[in-house]
N, C-alpha and C positions, 0 to 999 in steps of 0.2 A: 072769306078778310084780304078784300083786295090788296098790290103796293103802290109803294106810289109812282110807280112806272104807268100806273094799270089806274088809277085816279088820276092822274095828269093827262088823260087819253080820255077819259071821265070825260073830265072838265072841261075839255079842247070839245068835244063832244055836246055838249050841252050850248054851248056859243048857235052852234050852227042847228041842232035838233032837242024835242024835246025826252031828257031822260024817261026812260019808263018806272015804274017805282020801285025794280026789282034796284035798279042803278042807283035812283033816287035815295034810295035809305040806302047801301054802300057809299056813296058819296059823303051822304051826312054824317053817317056812324065815323067813317075815316079820319073828315073833316074834325070831331071834333077832338079827335088823341095825337093831330100830324099837325105843326105851324108852317114846316117850310109847305106844306099842301093850299093851309088857310093860306098864306101868303100867294102861291103862286094864284088859284082860285080870285086871291083880289088883285092881281097882279091885271088876269084874263078879263078879268071885267072891264080893266081902264083901258085895255086895248078896244075890244068890244067897244064900248061907246065914244072913245075918241076915234074909230074907223065909222060910227055912225054921224059924229058929229063930222067926217069932212065929205059926203057923198051928200 
């Protein structure tokens, strides 16, 4: 099981490239159990969307 630091790194990586199956599974399992990382992912998605709108 990955810790929150590793998960936030995966979330950031997922904004740049497609995660492999194992990474996707680890991320989904962790996010089901961790509200803080779910919040981080939500914020990362908002930032990514804003960056796309600025281009």
